[in-house]
VEXVO-905965 format. One record per residue (C-alpha): residue number from 1; residue in three letters; x, y, z. Coordinates in steps of 0.02 Angstrom, whole numbers, plus 50000, padded with zeros to 5 digits. Example, Ala and Ser with C-alpha at 12.3 -4.5 7.8 and 13.67 -1.06 7.14 Angstrom:
[r 1 'Ala' [50615 49775 50390]] [r 2 'Ser' [50684 49947 50357]] 
//
This chain:
[r 1 'Unk' [57150 55790 55491]] [r 2 'Unk' [57027 55927 55548]] [r 3 'Unk' [56884 55956 55428]] [r 4 'Unk' [56936 56138 55396]] [r 5 'Unk' [57106 56077 55338]] [r 6 'Unk' [57043 55954 55204]] [r 7 'Unk' [57155 55957 55052]] [r 8 'Unk' [57096 55961 54872]] [r 9 'Unk' [57158 55782 54849]] [r 10 'Unk' [57053 55713 54993]] [r 11 'Unk' [56936 55577 54924]] [r 12 'Unk' [56869 55517 55091]] [r 13 'Unk' [56686 55492 55130]] [r 14 'Unk' [56677 55661 55219]] [r 15 'Unk' [56722 55751 55059]] [r 16 'Unk' [56587 55821 54946]] [r 17 'Unk' [56534 55701 54807]] [r 18 'Unk' [56545 55832 54672]] [r 19 'Unk' [56721 55888 54719]] [r 20 'Unk' [56798 55715 54698]] [r 21 'Unk' [56916 55683 54553]] [r 22 'Unk' [56789 55562 54476]] [r 23 'Unk' [56652 55693 54471]] [r 24 'Unk' [56765 55819 54385]] [r 25 'Unk' [56785 55710 54230]] [r 26 'Unk' [56673 55612 54113]] [r 27 'Unk' [56634 55440 54178]] [r 28 'Unk' [56724 55299 54087]] [r 29 'Unk' [56626 55234 53938]] [r 30 'Unk' [56732 55100 53854]] [r 31 'Unk' [56864 55040 53976]] [r 32 'Unk' [56876 55008 54162]] [r 33 'Unk' [56959 55151 54258]] [r 34 'Unk' [57129 55127 54338]] [r 35 'Unk' [57087 55191 54511]] [r 36 'Unk' [56950 55168 54638]] [r 37 'Unk' [56804 55280 54686]] [r 38 'Unk' [56717 55305 54853]] [r 39 'Unk' [56555 55203 54858]] [r 40 'Unk' [56442 55353 54892]] [r 41 'Unk' [56521 55451 54750]] [r 42 'Unk' [56509 55308 54625]] [r 43 'Unk' [56328 55278 54674]] [r 44 'Unk' [56279 55460 54657]] [r 45 'Unk' [56363 55481 54488]] [r 46 'Unk' [56283 55325 54415]] [r 47 'Unk' [56115 55377 54488]] [r 48 'Unk' [56134 55548 54406]] [r 49 'Unk' [56156 55466 54236]] [r 50 'Unk' [55995 55368 54264]] [r 51 'Unk' [55901 55532 54279]] [r 52 'Unk' [55909 55537 54090]] [r 53 'Unk' [55795 55384 54080]] [r 54 'Unk' [55609 55410 54063]] [r 55 'Unk' [55493 55403 54212]] [r 56 'Unk' [55436 55221 54217]] [r 57 'Unk' [55268 55266 54295]] [r 58 'Unk' [55227 55372 54141]] [r 59 'Unk' [55277 55232 54023]] [r 60 'Unk' [55106 55176 53964]] [r 61 'Unk' [55181 55074 53822]] [r 62 'Unk' [55252 54940 53938]] [r 63 'Unk' [55158 54792 54009]] [r 64 'Unk' [55287 54774 54148]] [r 65 'Unk' [55271 54814 54332]] [r 66 'Unk' [55326 54992 54375]] [r 67 'Unk' [55260 55005 54553]] [r 68 'Unk' [55294 54888 54699]] [r 69 'Unk' [55271 54897 54886]] [r 70 'Unk' [55417 54934 55000]] [r 71 'Unk' [55408 54756 55067]] [r 72 'Unk' [55442 54690 54892]] [r 73 'Unk' [55595 54801 54879]] [r 74 'Unk' [55656 54733 55046]] [r 75 'Unk' [55628 54553 54993]] [r 76 'Unk' [55724 54586 54832]] [r 77 'Unk' [55867 54655 54936]] [r 78 'Unk' [55859 54507 55056]] [r 79 'Unk' [55871 54386 54909]] [r 80 'Unk' [56008 54474 54811]] [r 81 'Unk' [56128 54329 54842]] [r 82 'Unk' [56007 54187 54804]] [r 83 'Unk' [56036 54090 54643]] [r 84 'Unk' [55870 54004 54614]] [r 85 'Unk' [55946 53869 54504]] [r 86 'Unk' [56051 53807 54650]] [r 87 'Unk' [55909 53714 54733]] [r 88 'Unk' [56021 53613 54848]] [r 89 'Unk' [56096 53770 54924]] [r 90 'Unk' [55932 53869 54927]] [r 91 'Unk' [55799 53735 54956]] [r 92 'Unk' [55670 53854 55026]] [r 93 'Unk' [55679 53967 54873]] [r 94 'Unk' [55654 53808 54769]] [r 95 'Unk' [55504 53764 54878]] [r 96 'Unk' [55430 53937 54852]] [r 97 'Unk' [55451 53920 54663]] [r 98 'Unk' [55363 53751 54672]] [r 99 'Unk' [55220 53826 54772]] [r 100 'Unk' [55198 53963 54642]] [r 101 'Unk' [55188 53833 54503]] [r 102 'Unk' [55049 53739 54592]] [r 103 'Unk' [54957 53899 54640]] [r 104 'Unk' [54954 53950 54457]] [r 105 'Unk' [54903 53776 54401]] [r 106 'Unk' [54756 53785 54520]] [r 107 'Unk' [54714 53963 54464]] [r 108 'Unk' [54711 53900 54284]] [r 109 'Unk' [54601 53750 54326]] [r 110 'Unk' [54726 53608 54303]] [r 111 'Unk' [54636 53445 54345]] [r 112 'Unk' [54769 53390 54469]] [r 113 'Unk' [54858 53552 54511]] [r 114 'Unk' [54962 53469 54647]] [r 115 'Unk' [55039 53353 54515]] [r 116 'Unk' [55063 53484 54379]] [r 117 'Unk' [55236 53518 54310]] [r 118 'Unk' [55304 53691 54272]] [r 119 'Unk' [55440 53815 54314]] [r 120 'Unk' [55488 53996 54328]] [r 121 'Unk' [55578 54083 54186]] [r 122 'Unk' [55654 54254 54153]] [r 123 'Unk' [55490 54306 54072]] [r 124 'Unk' [55355 54252 53952]] [r 125 'Unk' [55474 54246 53805]] [r 126 'Unk' [55575 54105 53881]] [r 127 'Unk' [55417 54022 53944]] [r 128 'Unk' [55337 54029 53770]] [r 129 'Unk' [55492 53950 53692]] [r 130 'Unk' [55485 53808 53818]] [r 131 'Unk' [55303 53779 53774]] [r 132 'Unk' [55348 53778 53589]] [r 133 'Unk' [55493 53658 53617]] [r 134 'Unk' [55381 53536 53710]] [r 135 'Unk' [55259 53541 53564]] [r 136 'Unk' [55399 53509 53438]] [r 137 'Unk' [55469 53362 53537]] [r 138 'Unk' [55298 53281 53563]] [r 139 'Unk' [55253 53303 53379]] [r 140 'Unk' [55420 53231 53323]] [r 141 'Unk' [55400 53080 53437]] [r 142 'Unk' [55228 53044 53364]] [r 143 'Unk' [55289 53062 53185]] [r 144 'Unk' [55443 52954 53209]] [r 145 'Unk' [55343 52820 53300]] [r 146 'Unk' [55227 52813 53149]] [r 147 'Unk' [55374 52806 53029]] [r 148 'Unk' [55331 52977 52956]] [r 149 'Unk' [55439 53125 52905]] [r 150 'Unk' [55473 53242 53052]] [r 151 'Unk' [55580 53372 52965]] [r 152 'Unk' [55455 53511 52927]] [r 153 'Unk' [55366 53566 53087]] [r 154 'Unk' [55257 53722 53086]] [r 155 'Unk' [55162 53820 53217]] [r 156 'Unk' [55003 53920 53183]] [r 157 'Unk' [54975 54088 53267]] [r 158 'Unk' [54881 54250 53253]] [r 159 'Unk' [54973 54416 53278]] [r 160 'Unk' [55101 54363 53408]] [r 161 'Unk' [55236 54444 53512]] [r 162 'Unk' [55412 54437 53437]] [r 163 'Unk' [55464 54293 53551]] [r 164 'Unk' [55365 54171 53444]] [r 165 'Unk' [55457 54226 53288]] [r 166 'Unk' [55620 54204 53382]] [r 167 'Unk' [55565 54029 53434]] [r 168 'Unk' [55526 53984 53253]] [r 169 'Unk' [55693 54047 53188]] [r 170 'Unk' [55802 53982 53329]] [r 171 'Unk' [55723 53809 53337]] [r 172 'Unk' [55691 53781 53151]] [r 173 'Unk' [55501 53786 53151]] [r 174 'Unk' [55398 53869 53014]] [r 175 'Unk' [55284 54001 53090]] [r 176 'Unk' [55118 54022 53003]] [r 177 'Unk' [55060 54190 53067]] [r 178 'Unk' [54882 54210 53002]] [r 179 'Unk' [54858 54383 52926]] [r 180 'Unk' [54716 54494 52987]] [r 181 'Unk' [54568 54497 52868]] [r 182 'Unk' [54428 54624 52871]] [r 183 'Unk' [54405 54695 53045]] [r 184 'Unk' [54489 54549 53133]] [r 185 'Unk' [54614 54589 53270]] [r 186 'Unk' [54668 54411 53309]] [r 187 'Unk' [54664 54228 53260]] [r 188 'Unk' [54490 54164 53213]] [r 189 'Unk' [54424 53984 53211]] [r 190 'Unk' [54386 53997 53024]] [r 191 'Unk' [54573 54025 52991]] [r 192 'Unk' [54630 53858 53058]] [r 193 'Unk' [54587 53736 52918]] [r 194 'Unk' [54683 53837 52791]] [r 195 'Unk' [54842 53844 52895]] [r 196 'Unk' [54846 53682 52996]] [r 197 'Unk' [54910 53517 52926]] [r 198 'Unk' [54997 53356 52980]] [r 199 'Unk' [55157 53454 53016]] [r 200 'Unk' [55073 53577 53136]] [r 201 'Unk' [55150 53553 53308]] [r 202 'Unk' [55023 53667 53392]] [r 203 'Unk' [54916 53822 53386]] [r 204 'Unk' [54959 53975 53490]] [r 205 'Unk' [54809 54069 53559]] [r 206 'Unk' [54847 54237 53639]] [r 207 'Unk' [54755 54298 53792]] [r 208 'Unk' [54796 54482 53772]] [r 209 'Unk' [54860 54520 53598]] [r 210 'Unk' [55011 54634 53611]] [r 211 'Unk' [54951 54754 53476]] [r 212 'Unk' [54777 54791 53543]] [r 213 'Unk' [54744 54704 53710]] [r 214 'Unk' [54604 54592 53646]] [r 215 'Unk' [54585 54408 53693]] [r 216 'Unk' [54584 54279 53555]] [r 217 'Unk' [54436 54157 53571]] [r 218 'Unk' [54526 54007 53646]] [r 219 'Unk' [54370 53902 53674]] [r 220 'Unk' [54307 53930 53496]] [r 221 'Unk' [54479 53889 53425]] [r 222 'Unk' [54480 53727 53524]] [r 223 'Unk' [54308 53679 53458]] [r 224 'Unk' [54368 53705 53280]] [r 225 'Unk' [54522 53599 53313]] [r 226 'Unk' [54405 53464 53383]] [r 227 'Unk' [54311 53470 53218]] [r 228 'Unk' [54473 53461 53120]] [r 229 'Unk' [54523 53306 53217]] [r 230 'Unk' [54355 53225 53181]] [r 231 'Unk' [54363 53268 52996]] [r 232 'Unk' [54548 53250 52958]] [r 233 'Unk' [54621 53150 53102]] [r 234 'Unk' [54741 53290 53152]] [r 235 'Unk' [54761 53303 53341]] [r 236 'Unk' [54834 53478 53365]] [r 237 'Unk' [54861 53548 53541]] [r 238 'Unk' [54844 53729 53598]] [r 239 'Unk' [54970 53833 53694]] [r 240 'Unk' [54895 53989 53773]] [r 241 'Unk' [55010 54138 53776]] [r 242 'Unk' [54932 54221 53927]] [r 243 'Unk' [55078 54338 53958]] [r 244 'Unk' [54961 54468 54031]] [r 245 'Unk' [54787 54392 54025]] [r 246 'Unk' [54838 54246 54134]] [r 247 'Unk' [54838 54363 54284]] [r 248 'Unk' [54683 54460 54228]] [r 249 'Unk' [54550 54337 54170]] [r 250 'Unk' [54550 54225 54326]] [r 251 'Unk' [54503 54374 54433]] [r 252 'Unk' [54389 54489 54333]] [r 253 'Unk' [54331 54382 54186]] [r 254 'Unk' [54293 54222 54281]] [r 255 'Unk' [54160 54159 54160]] [r 256 'Unk' [54283 54157 54016]] [r 257 'Unk' [54339 53980 53971]] [r 258 'Unk' [54517 53988 53908]] [r 259 'Unk' [54632 53881 54018]] [r 260 'Unk' [54656 53699 54068]] [r 261 'Unk' [54467 53679 54077]] [r 262 'Unk' [54489 53650 53889]] [r 263 'Unk' [54563 53479 53858]] [r 264 'Unk' [54656 53537 53704]] [r 265 'Unk' [54752 53670 53802]] [r 266 'Unk' [54912 53581 53853]] [r 267 'Unk' [55021 53725 53913]] [r 268 'Unk' [55006 53906 53969]] [r 269 'Unk' [55135 54042 53996]] [r 270 'Unk' [55117 54205 54090]] [r 271 'Unk' [55227 54349 54148]] [r 272 'Unk' [55238 54371 54335]] [r 273 'Unk' [55318 54540 54303]] [r 274 'Unk' [55170 54605 54204]] [r 275 'Unk' [54997 54595 54278]] [r 276 'Unk' [55063 54466 54401]] [r 277 'Unk' [55129 54621 54491]] [r 278 'Unk' [55303 54549 54526]] [r 279 'Unk' [55460 54650 54485]] [r 280 'Unk' [55559 54618 54326]] [r 281 'Unk' [55595 54483 54274]] [r 282 'Unk' [55497 54324 54307]] [r 283 'Unk' [55384 54220 54197]] [r 284 'Unk' [55295 54054 54216]] [r 285 'Unk' [55261 53903 54107]] [r 286 'Unk' [55138 53769 54164]] [r 287 'Unk' [55095 53606 54074]] [r 288 'Unk' [54928 53519 54096]] [r 289 'Unk' [55014 53357 54148]] [r 290 'Unk' [55187 53284 54168]] [r 291 'Unk' [55162 53189 54005]] [r 292 'Unk' [55157 53354 53910]] [r 293 'Unk' [55339 53392 53953]] [r 294 'Unk' [55453 53269 53859]] [r 295 'Unk' [55585 53191 53970]] [r 296 'Unk' [55716 53229 53834]] [r 297 'Unk' [55701 53415 53874]] [r 298 'Unk' [55749 53391 54057]] [r 299 'Unk' [55932 53400 54108]] [r 300 'Unk' [56003 53336 54272]] [r 301 'Unk' [56155 53425 54343]] [r 302 'Unk' [56254 53387 54499]] [r 303 'Unk' [56399 53509 54498]] [r 304 'Unk' [56309 53632 54612]] [r 305 'Unk' [56277 53497 54740]] [r 306 'Unk' [56136 53371 54728]] [r 307 'Unk' [56064 53299 54567]] [r 308 'Unk' [55933 53424 54511]] [r 309 'Unk' [55823 53431 54356]] [r 310 'Unk' [55817 53589 54250]] [r 311 'Unk' [55720 53626 54093]] [r 312 'Unk' [55736 53813 54073]] [r 313 'Unk' [55837 53896 53934]] [r 314 'Unk' [55930 54003 54061]] [r 315 'Unk' [56031 53933 54205]] [r 316 'Unk' [56085 54047 54347]] [r 317 'Unk' [55947 54171 54390]] [r 318 'Unk' [55903 54278 54542]] [r 319 'Unk' [55776 54210 54664]] [r 320 'Unk' [55707 54378 54721]] [r 321 'Unk' [55573 54395 54588]] [r 322 'Unk' [55505 54221 54626]] [r 323 'Unk' [55500 54262 54812]] [r 324 'Unk' [55413 54427 54772]] [r 325 'Unk' [55284 54334 54667]] [r 326 'Unk' [55245 54222 54814]] [r 327 'Unk' [55235 54375 54927]] [r 328 'Unk' [55103 54447 54810]] [r 329 'Unk' [55001 54287 54818]] [r 330 'Unk' [55007 54293 55008]] [r 331 'Unk' [54985 54481 55022]] [r 332 'Unk' [54843 54503 54899]] [r 333 'Unk' [54751 54337 54884]] [r 334 'Unk' [54608 54321 54761]] [r 335 'Unk' [54518 54471 54834]] [r 336 'Unk' [54668 54585 54819]] [r 337 'Unk' [54711 54535 54641]] [r 338 'Unk' [54528 54555 54594]] [r 339 'Unk' [54520 54730 54668]] [r 340 'Unk' [54680 54786 54581]] [r 341 'Unk' [54638 54714 54410]] [r 342 'Unk' [54460 54779 54418]] [r 343 'Unk' [54523 54953 54462]] [r 344 'Unk' [54641 54946 54312]] [r 345 'Unk' [54500 54887 54198]] [r 346 'Unk' [54381 55022 54261]] [r 347 'Unk' [54512 55156 54228]] [r 348 'Unk' [54547 55089 54054]] [r 349 'Unk' [54361 55088 54011]] [r 350 'Unk' [54341 55264 54081]] [r 351 'Unk' [54487 55322 53974]] [r 352 'Unk' [54415 55234 53822]] [r 353 'Unk' [54251 55329 53839]] [r 354 'Unk' [54342 55493 53863]] [r 355 'Unk' [54455 55466 53711]] [r 356 'Unk' [54306 55422 53602]] [r 357 'Unk' [54235 55596 53640]] [r 358 'Unk' [54393 55690 53592]] [r 359 'Unk' [54349 55694 53408]] [r 360 'Unk' [54499 55635 53306]] [r 361 'Unk' [54494 55452 53363]] [r 362 'Unk' [54406 55292 53313]] [r 363 'Unk' [54418 55163 53452]] [r 364 'Unk' [54495 54997 53401]] [r 365 'Unk' [54482 54923 53576]] [r 366 'Unk' [54391 55014 53717]] [r 367 'Unk' [54450 54912 53867]] [r 368 'Unk' [54302 54793 53878]] [r 369 'Unk' [54327 54605 53874]] [r 370 'Unk' [54517 54598 53867]] [r 371 'Unk' [54666 54679 53951]] [r 372 'Unk' [54653 54844 54047]] [r 373 'Unk' [54704 54944 53894]] [r 374 'Unk' [54638 55050 53752]] [r 375 'Unk' [54688 55058 53569]] [r 376 'Unk' [54630 55186 53441]] [r 377 'Unk' [54669 55259 53271]] [r 378 'Unk' [54643 55428 53190]] [r 379 'Unk' [54484 55454 53094]] [r 380 'Unk' [54498 55465 52905]] [r 381 'Unk' [54494 55655 52904]] [r 382 'Unk' [54652 55757 52872]] [r 383 'Unk' [54704 55813 53046]] [r 384 'Unk' [54870 55892 52996]] [r 385 'Unk' [54966 55768 53103]] [r 386 'Unk' [54985 55581 53129]] [r 387 'Unk' [54991 55473 53284]] [r 388 'Unk' [55181 55472 53284]] [r 389 'Unk' [55175 55662 53297]] [r 390 'Unk' [55055 55646 53443]] [r 391 'Unk' [55171 55522 53530]] [r 392 'Unk' [55318 55641 53510]] [r 393 'Unk' [55217 55786 53578]] [r 394 'Unk' [55160 55686 53730]] [r 395 'Unk' [55340 55632 53760]] [r 396 'Unk' [55380 55814 53798]] [r 397 'Unk' [55272 55794 53953]] [r 398 'Unk' [55354 55628 53999]] [r 399 'Unk' [55219 55512 53930]] [r 400 'Unk' [55275 55362 53830]] [r 401 'Unk' [55132 55306 53718]] [r 402 'Unk' [55154 55166 53591]] [r 403 'Unk' [55111 55203 53409]] [r 404 'Unk' [55134 55072 53273]] [r 405 'Unk' [55048 54988 53123]] [r 406 'Unk' [54941 54833 53146]] [r 407 'Unk' [55010 54666 53081]] [r 408 'Unk' [55003 54594 52905]] [r 409 'Unk' [54856 54638 52792]] [r 410 'Unk' [54813 54785 52905]] [r 411 'Unk' [54979 54876 52904]] [r 412 'Unk' [54896 55032 52836]] [r 413 'Unk' [54808 55054 53004]] [r 414 'Unk' [54916 55144 53131]] [r 415 'Unk' [54857 55134 53311]] [r 416 'Unk' [54905 55201 53480]] [r 417 'Unk' [54891 55088 53631]] [r 418 'Unk' [54884 55139 53814]] [r 419 'Unk' [54906 55010 53952]] [r 420 'Unk' [54833 55038 54124]] [r 421 'Unk' [54935 54946 54256]] [r 422 'Unk' [54939 54941 54445]] [r 423 'Unk' [54994 55115 54499]] [r 424 'Unk' [54908 55207 54355]] [r 425 'Unk' [54772 55292 54454]] [r 426 'Unk' [54616 55376 54385]] [r 427 'Unk' [54695 55544 54427]] [r 428 'Unk' [54853 55500 54329]] [r 429 'Unk' [54744 55446 54182]] [r 430 'Unk' [54652 55612 54192]] [r 431 'Unk' [54817 55707 54188]] [r 432 'Unk' [54863 55608 54032]] [r 433 'Unk' [54696 55651 53952]] [r 434 'Unk' [54722 55836 53989]] [r 435 'Unk' [54896 55830 53911]] [r 436 'Unk' [54825 55738 53761]] [r 437 'Unk' [54694 55873 53734]] [r 438 'Unk' [54829 56007 53739]] [r 439 'Unk' [54940 55908 53621]] [r 440 'Unk' [54799 55883 53496]] [r 441 'Unk' [54756 56068 53500]] [r 442 'Unk' [54938 56117 53473]] [r 443 'Unk' [54958 55998 53327]] [r 444 'Unk' [54792 56053 53251]] [r 445 'Unk' [54845 56236 53264]] [r 446 'Unk' [55019 56195 53199]] [r 447 'Unk' [54998 56059 53066]] [r 448 'Unk' [55144 55947 53019]] [r 449 'Unk' [55119 55927 52829]] [r 450 'Unk' [55283 55835 52800]] [r 451 'Unk' [55300 55740 52963]] [r 452 'Unk' [55461 55644 52991]] [r 453 'Unk' [55398 55566 53154]] [r 454 'Unk' [55431 55380 53158]] [r 455 'Unk' [55369 55236 53265]] [r 456 'Unk' [55444 55250 53438]] [r 457 'Unk' [55392 55077 53489]] [r 458 'Unk' [55432 54912 53405]] [r 459 'Unk' [55361 54737 53422]] [r 460 'Unk' [55495 54661 53312]] 
//
C-alpha cells in the first residue's frame, strides 16, 4: 500500500508511534492486553512512562552506580542470555566469577588468595546474610561438639544496614545493635564486653556506616575481642560489612588495617554495584579460608548439567554484572580505581568545606577518613524549616538528598547525607551547592512553622 494511502487502522512499523491504537489509550495496569503491539511502539510508550522517574545522576542518596562506560553497556547486552548459575553451560562466565573472587581476596590481603573461597551475589545484602549464616553454622558446630546449648545465637553490631536485621529475623538470630552513646557514630571497642557472650556468633564491623559514611575501627575492635578471649575464653570472629568501603579503602586509605590482615576477620562482603563501579546488581562475599565456609551450607545440583556447588541464597542470576565487574578490573587496574575514588573523595571534602561555610549546618562527617560522602545537621537555632523541608525544596530541582534521624539513642538528631560517586563531578557538586543556597534562602524568607515534610529516605 502506498504511504499516502495508509489507513487509520494501519499498525505497521511505518506508522507513527503516537497514532497507533495502543498510544491512544491508557497502557494496561492490571491485566495483560488481548492484542499485540509493534515493538517500536511498545518500547517508546514504556520509555515515556520511565520519564516520570527521577534522574539517577542527581540521586545523591544512593550508593549505587549511576554512570557506566558504553563498553559496559555493550557487555551487559552481550551477556543478556547468560545464566551465571549454569556453570556447565557458561564455563567462561564461571571462570570470570572465580577470577573476581581471587582478585578481591588479594585486594583484601587474604594470606592465600588463590585458595580463598567466595562467590558473587545479587548485592551486599545477600552477601552479608551468607556471612552471617556461616558464623551461625560454625558457632553451632562448636557448641554442639562441646555438648552445650546452641539455641540462642546472637550477633553484635553497631548501626547497620537493614539487611542485618533481616538476617536476624529470617534466620532466628538475636541482633544486639549497640546504641550510639555521646558523640559516637558507630560501634566502639568499649561496647563489646557489655554485649558479647558465649552465644555471640560474631561481631559485624562496618566499613562505611550507611547513616554517615564513617568507618568503624575494625583493628581496635579486633584487639578488644582478643582481650575478651584472653580474659573470658570467648573466641568471637569478625565479619566486615565493607559494602562500599571495600572498594574505597584499598585504593585511597592504604594504611588502614581493616581486612584479612587481621586474623579475627573471617569474612568480608562488598557491593560491586556501589563503589566497585559495576552496574546493578552484583555483590561479593569472601571468606578468609575454606574452613570458614561450613560444608553444610554448600548444595550440589546436577539438573542443569554437571554437578556444581552453590552456596548463594539466589539461584538463577544474570552473568552480565559479573562480566562488567571483571571488565572494570581490567580497564581500570589499581591506578584507575585509585584515581576515581580519590577524585570522589576530593569532591566530597570540597563540598564538606563549602557546606560548613553556609551557616545553618553543623558537620557530622566532612568526608575525611571514610567514604566519599558528607553528613550534616542543622544548628540549634530556629531556622524556620527542617532538613526534610530542604530535601523537598531540592527535589524541585531534581536532587534527591537523604534526610533521616540517626539510630537508637541519637534519634533526636536528624541529618542529611550526600554521597559522591563516580560521575558526580566537581561542577555537578557546585551546581548542587548553588541550588542549596537558593533553597535555604527561599525557606529562610518563607518559614515553614508547621512543616508536614517527612523523611523521604528510609534505612528500614
